N, C-alpha and C positions, 0 to 999 in steps of 0.2 A: 439429372442433377437439379436439386431444388434451387430456386432463385434466392439470391441474397436479400434478406429483408432489410430495407433501407429507410432511415428516417432523416428528416432535416431539422437541424437546430437553427432557427432563424427563418424569417419570411420576407426579407428585403429583396432588393433588385437582383443581387447575385443568386439568391435562392431560386428565382424564376429561371435564370440561366441554367442552373443545375437541373431543374425539372425538364427543360427542353433537351438537355444532354442525356439525362437518364432515360428519356423516352426512346433513345437510340441504343439502349443497353438491355437486350433481352434477358441477360443473366441477373438483372436486378428486379425487385418488386418494391415499389415505394409504398410504405405503409402509412406514414403520417408526418406531422410537423408539430413543433412546439416553439412558442415564443411568449414573451411576457405580456403582450396585449392579446387577450382572448378574442376580441373582435377581429383583429388583423389576422390572427392565426386561423380563425374560422373561415374568413373570406378567402385566404390562400388555399385552405384545404378544399373548400367547395369548388374553387376554380379548377383544381386538378383531380377531384374525385378521391381524395385521401382523407385521413382522420386528423382532426385537431386534438392533440393530447392535452389533458388538463394540467399536467405537471411535466417537468423535465425528466424526473425519474421514471414516469410512466412511459415516455418516449423511449428512453434507454432500455427499459426492460422488454419492450415489444420488438426491438430491432437487433439485427446482427451488426449493422454498419451505420454510422452516423456521419452525415455531411455537415460540417460545422460552417455555417454561413452567418455567423454573428459578427458584431463589431470586433475589430482586431484586438482591442484591449482585453477582451474576455477569452480569447483563444486558449491561453495557457490553462485556465481553470476548466474550460470546456473539454480540453484534451484529457486532463487528469480525471474528470468525471467519466468520460468514455472508458478509459482504462479500468477504473474502479468497477464499472458496470459490466466489463467484459465485452465492450463494443469496439469494433474496428473504427478508426477515425480518419476521414478524408477532410483535410483542413484547408479552407480558403486562404489565399495569400493575404498577408504574410503569415508564416507559421505562428509567430508571437512577436513581442516587441523588444525584449531585452536579451543581452547575451546570457545573463543568469537564467532566464526562462528557457533559452535554447539548451543550455547544459542540463537543466533539471528535466526537461522533456526527453532528452537523449538518454539520461540515466533511467528514467521511468519506462521508456520504450524497451530498454534492454531487459527489464524485469517483467514486462507485460506479456500476457499470453495472446495478445491481439496485435494487429498491424496498424501502421500509421503512414500516411502519405500527405505531404503538403501539395496544394494545387500549383501547378506550373504548366498550364496547357500549351504554351508555345514551345516547350521542349518536345511536344508531339506533332509539331508542324512538319510536313514533308520537306519544306524549304530549310528549316533548321537542321533536320537530319542530313540533308544533302551537303550543307556547308560544313557541318561537324565531321561528316565522313571524309570530306576533302581535307580538312585540317588534320584529322587523326591519321590519314594515310600519307601525310607529308606533301600533298599536292600543292600547298601554298609555298613550299620551301620552308624557310625559317619564318615563323610569324613575327612580324615587326610591331604592328599596332592594330588597335581597333578604335573606331570613333562611333559613338552612339549618340544620336540627337533625338530627343523625344519632347518636342515643344508642343505640348497639349494645352487645351483651354478648358477650364471649368467655370461655370457661371457663379455669381454670388449665391444664387438660389440653391445650387448644388450643395454648397457648404452649409447653408441654413436649413437644409432638408432634414438633418438629424443632428442632435446636440453633440455627438461624438466626432462628427466630421471636422477635420482641420485641427484637432487637438493633438498635442504631443503624445499623451499617454495612450489614447485609444485609436488614433488614425496615423500619425507619423508624417502627415503631409505628403508632398509629391514623391518623396523617395520611397516610403513604405507602401503607398497606395497606388501610385501610377508607375513610377520608374522601376519598381522592383522587377517587372517582367523583362524589360530591356537589359537590366543588370544581370538577371539570372541567365538569360539566353547567352549573353556575352561570356559569362564565366564558364558556361558549358562548352564553349568553343575555345576560349583562350586559356583556361586552366586556373591555377590557384593564385589569388592576389597576395602580396606580401607587405605592401604599404600603400597609403593613400594620403593625398593632400587635396583639400577641398574647401569650397565655400557653399553655404546653404543659408538662404534668408527668405523673408517674406517680402515680395516686391509689389503685389497688387491686392491680394485678398485680405479681408479682415479676419484672419485666423491666427492661431497660436503657432502652428507648425510651419516650416518653410514651404513656399510654393514654387521656389526656384533653386536649383543647385547645379554646380559644376564640380567635377572631381577628376583628378589625374591619379590613376592607379598603376602601380608597378607590379608586374606579374613575376611569378617564380622563374619563368622562362627568360626573363629579361625584356619581354615586350611591354609596351605601354598602352594603356586604355584611357580614353577620355569619355566621360559621361556628361552630357549637357541635357538638362531636363527642366520642365516647368509646367504648371497649370495656369500660367498667367499670359500665355502667348496666343492672343486672339487672332484668328478664329479657331486655331488648333490645326496642327500639321501632322501627317502620318509619321510614325517612328521610322528613323533611318539608321542603318548600320553600314559601316565599311570595315572590312577585314583585309589587311594588307600583309603580304609576305614577300620574301625575296624572289619568288617565282610567279607572283600574280596577286590579284585582288578580286574581291567580290563585294558588291553593294546590294543590300536588301532594303526594300521599301515595305514595311510591315512584313507580311508573310509571302512576299513575291521577290523575285530577283530583278534588280534594276540594271546590274552590270555583272558579267561573269568573264573574267580574264585570267583563266588558268589553263596554260598549255596542256593538251592531252586530255582535258576534261570538258570538252565543248558540248557534249550531249547531256542535256538536262531533262529530268522527268518532273520538274516542278514549274509552277507558272512564272512567266515573265511579267513585269509590271505593265499595267495597262488595263483599260476598262474600269469597272466599278471596283473600288478598293475598300474592303472592310477595315475600319480603323476606329479605335476609341478616342481619337484625337479631340473630338468635341462632344461625343456621345458615348459614355462608358458602356452602354449596352449594344453598341453596333459591332457585335462580335459574331464569330462563327462558332456555334455550339458544338460542331463536330470535333473540335480539338479537345474540349472538355470531355466529350463522350469517349474519345480515344484514351484519355487518361483514366477515366472512370473504369473502363474495361481493363486497363492495365492493373488498376488497383484490385479489381475483382479477381484477376489472375493471381496477384500477390496474396490475397486472402485465401485463395484455394491452393496455394503452393505450386502454381504453374509458372515456371521460368523465373527470371530475375526481373524486378521492376525497372522501367526505363528512367525513373526519377526516384531519388532516395531522400530520406529524412536528412541525412548528412549534407546533401546538396542544398536543401532548403535552409538549413542552419547556416551554411556558408554564406548564402546571399544576405540573410538577416544580419550576420556579423559584419559583413562589408558595409552595409548601410549604416550600422551603428558606428563603425569606424569613421565614416564620412561625417556623421554628427559630431564625433569627438574632435576630428580635425578642425571643423569650424569653431567649435566651442573653445578649444585650447589654442587655436591659431598656430598649428604645427603639423608636420608630417607624422602620421600615426602608423605604427607597424602592427600587423596582424599576427 
């Protein structure tokens, strides 16, 4: 079977993570990259032995699949460009910025002849799958609550490194750029949200978007979820989860298990907390590229019509819409229903 010809739209930090992960995907062949700065695109291409394309259209025409690694505010148009060119689209998180864009992308995807998948690499973590399996099987009993704490830190230099960072329109602050992963993983385990009451504000950084947020979310099941997140909490702490049910509880520290108290489910095949812990708490690139690689291979299978994808466009849309509901709750000072 011929490898899937793959191109990258964008050459920033996350594009380097994609290249590390794609090196673990033998079913892919990376052809090239395009970005608005020719010198940066050339340097990126030379680093990885690929082609720097002179135009966006040239990149699209030369590839079957495009990895969208551009600033978030451009994702919506990037996706439509891929659809128009007949290219499959793997989109870095978040999928897009607004509920209207989510709905338009969903409608366009239904009409398109190609596939699309938002990036959510933590849904491919063995730890996440173990906890989700326990939740889906009823091992927790009735799920009561989840608490998610993601007190990260980003330096002022991080926000000054690109003009779009920290803006409302193109970045979305801590909720869209950092907290989205924790929110998305939690929704995968806890189910559908139905209302949210929240605060979100800028506590430290000189940016437009909020760097700190707390939200109480009511789930369709009756369970409650609390999200607490920031990029102002120096020096930065690993993401923590606690899922509680009538029959037991599980605590996660990033992608490891910190505590597992579920009767009859004592045998684990995933790592316990301890030793060196990979975390983007203070360094956004201190991540395990193997999770990206697992999702990229899943998308390759989706493109080839092999099985069902483990993560869907609809799930990515649900996460973006919850985050936008948090913004509305803060702005309107009220509980918002989804």
